[in-house]
Structure formats: C-alpha cells, structure tokens
N, C-alpha and C positions, 0 to 999 in steps of 0.2 A: 391656190398656192401650189407650186411645183413640189411633188414628193421628194423627200431627201434621198430615198433609195428605192430600187426596184423590189418587186415582191420576191424575186429570187434571192436577193441579198438579205431581205428581211427574214426569209425562211432559213437561210444559212446561219444568221446570227442566233435564231431560235435553236437551231441544231447545236450550235456552239454552247449555248446555255445548258442544254441537256447533257452535252459531253462533260461539262464541268461538274455536274451533279453525279452522273452515272459512272463516268470513267475516272475522273479525278477525285471524286468523293468530297468536293467542296461543300461548305454549308450554304444554305439558302441566301444568307447575308452576303457572302463572298460572290456567289453566282450573280446576284442582282447588281452588285457593285461593278463586277467585271463586264457584264453585258451592257450596263449603263455607260461605262467608259468606252466600249467599242462603238456604241451608238453615237456618242459624242464625237468620236474620231471620224465616223462616217459623215456626220453633219458638217464637220470642219472641211472634209474633202469636197462635199457638195457646194458649200458656200465660198470657201477660199481658193480651192484648186480648180473646181469645175464651173465656177462662176454661176451658181444657181441651178445647174443641171443635176438630175438625180444620178446617184452613184450605182454602177452596175458591178456584178461580181468580177467581170473582166478587168475593171479599173484597178482592182486590188493588186494585179500583177505589176502595175506601174509604180506602186508605192515603194520608195527606197529610203535609205537612211536619212537623206536630206529632208525628205517630206515628213518623216517622223519627228525629226529635230524641229522643223518649222512648226509642227503641231504642238510640241511641248513648249516651245517658246511662246506660242500663242496662248496656251493655257496658263503658263507661268505669270503672264501679265495680269491674270485674274486674281492674283494674290492667294494662290492655293498653298496649303501647308506642304512641307517636305514629305510627310507621310502620304498625302493624297497624290503627289507627283510620283512617288515610288510605286504606289498602287497602280496608277495609270500606265506606267511603263510595264509593270508586270502583266497587266491586262492585255496590252498590245502584244507583248512578247508571246503570251499564251495563245492569243487569237491567231497570230500569224503562224505559230507552231502547229495549231490545229489545221490551218489552211495548207501548210506544207505537207502534213500527213495525208491530206485528202488529194494532194497533187494539183492544187489550184494555183500555187505559186512555186517558184524555184528556189527561193531563199527567204530567210526571215529578216526583214529590214530592221527589226527592233533589237536584234542580237548585239549590235555594236553600241547600244545606248547604255551609258552609265548614269544611274540616278543619283540624287543628292544623298550624301552619307547621313544616316540617322544615328543619333545618340541613343543607344539602348538603355532604357531606364533600369535601375537596379530592381530586381524582383522584390515585391513585398511579401514578407513571410511572418509567421508567428514563431515565438520561442517555443521550446518544448513544453514549458510550464503552461503557456497560454493555450497550446493545442490540447494538452491533457485536461485543462479546465473546461474547454469546449466539449471534449468527448465525454467528460464526466457530468454533463448537464443533467438536469432532472427530467429525463425523457418519460413521457407517459408510457404505461405498459399496455397500451391498446395498439390496434393495427397501425395507426399513423405514427405513433411514438416509436414503435419498434422499427418501422420503415425509416424514420428520420435518423435513428441511431445507426442503422445498418448503412445508410447512404454515406453518412459522415465518416464512419469507420473505414468504409471502402475507399473513399476519396483520399484519406490520409495514408492508409496502409499500402496503396498501390500507386498513387500519384497520377491516376488517369485523368483525362480531360473530361469536362462536363458532358459533352455530347457522347463520349465513350461510355460514361456512366448511364446516361438515359437510354443508350442503345443496347445495353446489356440484355441478353436473353437467357432464359433458364438453362439452355443447352451450353452456354458459355462458362457455366460454373462447374468446377470440380471441387466440392468442399471436402472430399475425402483426402485428396492430394494437396488441397490448399492453393489452387491456381485458377486463374481466369483467362479465357481467350478474349483478347481485345481486338476489335477492328478499328484501326486508327485512320489517319488521313490517307487518302488514296487507296482505301480498302486494304491497307497492309495489316496483316495479322501479327500479333505477338502474344506471348504468354507472360502473365504477370502474377507473382506470388501474392497470397493473402495472409495477413497476420492472424493469429489466433483470435484476438478480440473481434476482428471483422468476420471471421468464420462463424463465431458464436452468435454475433448480431444477425447475420444472414440466416442462420438456422432458426433463430427465434422468430424472425419476421416471416419466413416461409412457413413455419409451423402454424403461426397465428393466422395466416391467410389460407391455410389448407393446401399448400402447394409443395410440401416436402416430398422429394423424390421425383417430382415432375421434370420433364425436359421439353425440348422443342423450342420454337421461336417465340414463345410467349415472353413478354417483358418481365424482367426481374422486379423492377420498381414501378408501382402503380400509383396513379393519382387518385383523388377522391372519387372520380367518375369511373374507376375500375379499369381505365385504359393506361397506356404507357405514360409515365410521368413526363412533363415538359421541362426543358432546361430552366425556364423562368420560375417554375414551382420550386425546383431545387435551390435556386438562388434565394428565393423568399424563405425557405426553410433554414438555410445557413445563416441568413441575416437575422432571423428570429432568435436563434439560439445564441448568436454572438451578442445580441442586445440583452438577452436574459442573463448571460454570464458576465456581462460587463467587459467583454473582449472588444478590442478595436475593430473597426469596420472590416468585415471578412467577406470574401467571395469564394466560390468553389475553386477558382484558379489559385487562390492563396494557399489552399490545401496542397495543390500540386507543387507550388514553389516551396512550401514548408517541407514537404516530403523530400524533395531534392536537396535542399539546404541541410536538413538534419542528417541525411545519409552522407553527404559530403563531409559534414562536421565530425561524423563518427568514423571517417577514414575510408568510405566506400570508393572504389575505383570509378573514375569519371566515365569510362566507357560502359561500365555496368549501369550507371545512372542513365546514360544516353539510351541504352537498350530498353530499360524499364520505362522511360518517358516516351519512347517511340520517336525520338528525334532522328531525322535523316543525317544531319550534320553535327559533328562534335562541337563545332563553334557555337551552335545554339545552346548546348549544354554547358559550355565553358563560362557562360555569364554567371553561373552559380559560384564559380571560383572568385568572381569579383565580390559577390556577397560575403563569402567567407573571409576574404582579405579585409574587407571593410569592417567586419565584425572583430577580427583580430586587432585591427588598428584601434578600434573603439576601446577594447579591453586593455590594450597596451597604454593608451592615453590615460585611462582611469587608474591603472595599477602601477605602472613603472615610475619610480621616484624621479627619474631624469627625463620623463616624457615631455614635461612642460618647462624644462630648463631650470628646475629648482636647484 
C-alpha cells in the first residue's frame, strides 16, 4: 500500500502536535483531536487530489481556499455534527498558521472559511443555596476530606478551570494576601482572589499534610498515591459529594458557571468577570448575561400578576 505521506511530513505533523502542547498550552485531548484532523486532511489530499500518491511537505504550498472547501464538503457528506465541522476548520486554520510561521507557505488557505454557526447552550449552574449545601457537606476531618473541602472551596471562590486547579503549585498560593497565580490557556497568567473560607480550607489541608509554609513547584492537591491529583479524580470527588447532598448532577465546570452567574447576579462588572475567568474575548463571558436574563424571566413569570395574562 502506498504511504499517505512522506516521513518529512509525518515529522512535521508530530512537531505541530508538540507546538500545540508546549506553545499553545492545549490539553492532550485537543492536541489529539487537532492532529487527527490534520492527518485526515492529508489522507484526503493523497486519495482525492493526488490520486493515491503520497503527500509531501511541498504539496502543502499548493493548498488553496478551494481545496479546503472541497475537503470540508467531502467530510460534510459523512454526516458529521456542526461541532465536529467547526473543530476541523479550527484545526486546519491552526495547522496552516503553524506552517506560515515556519515559512513553509505564503498564506493561510483556511482563513477565509466560515464554519457553521453553533448555538451556545445556556451554562448549567447551581443556585446559591445549592452551592452552600454542597460546600457544607459532611467532609471527613482526615487528609482526604480536608483536601476535598479545599478543592471545592477553591473551585467556587475563584471560578478557575479544572486543569488550572490540578495544575496549582504551592508557589502559586499567597494565603496571606489571599490570591493565587493561575496559568491558563496558552500559558497566560492571571491573579485570582481567594475567599476566606477557601483560605481557611487550604490552610487546614496544608497543615494536615505537613506542608504549611512550603513553596516551589510541588502540587497543591495530591491524590491517594501522593502525586498530583488528576482531573478525573476531582470529577469523582465532586460527583460523590453532590450525590451525598442530594444536589443535581454537578461537574467542576458547573462550579465555574455558578461562580460567574452569582457574581453577575450580585452586580459585578462583566469585564471584571472576564478577567477572573481568563476569557480572551468578552463575548465568551457575555453568555452569562443570557443566564441572568433567563433567570429574571423565570422569576417574572412566577411573580408578576399579569405575566400570564390573568
């Protein structure tokens, strides 16, 4: 069977994968998806454009907007979802941007592609009462229980992402000033305040584990094996306490949504929330205004005597 691509192109795609991780700060899941999309595109070039011949690095210079559109039409026929199509476009745009920076092409052929419009789902969040019920759960006073309380307090008080939580190091904490240094997407750093309950929970956990006053790159939150806790373990912890408290299905990301929604409901400025969440675009943060309006309409429908035409 004729190879799909040359070894040089294979090496280039592997380099692109490392670029996504090291330079862009993408998760392993996103990296695998983007690299897989690029490989699929190269396979399309080999089979549909070059009629079975392997694709070389030099062939990428000839890829234009028409070729990319042809590929997307080809993949669309496979009944892929809108979200998958949007990701494939993003992967190609990212890959050709990478090639452009390396001087291997003169223009990005995917820049002119508009993907299908996605309807953004309204973020799922807990009410303040539900969140307090969860944070007041019957945590054990041992090492694991104190860790679980601290993790959940930090998630709610700061609104950080799951991987930002698991990536926290001792040197990132300033419990005296009540702030954390967070390394977000693309390795961008921001400072996030900590509430008093979170500070107290962290102090209790660090004292129990004998790490009070320690600094450095050692992880803040440890798993049962004594190593940095995994995102999956955090998800299991949150689910465990949600079930114990009788709270609807909760994920760490729901803590983030709840954080933003509660701040907005209390009158916080949208740009402040954007900064705290680490959003690059204000439009990403603005979806929480949709949540707030939906909540206002629900209250209005329940409370106003003329809401239902009475």
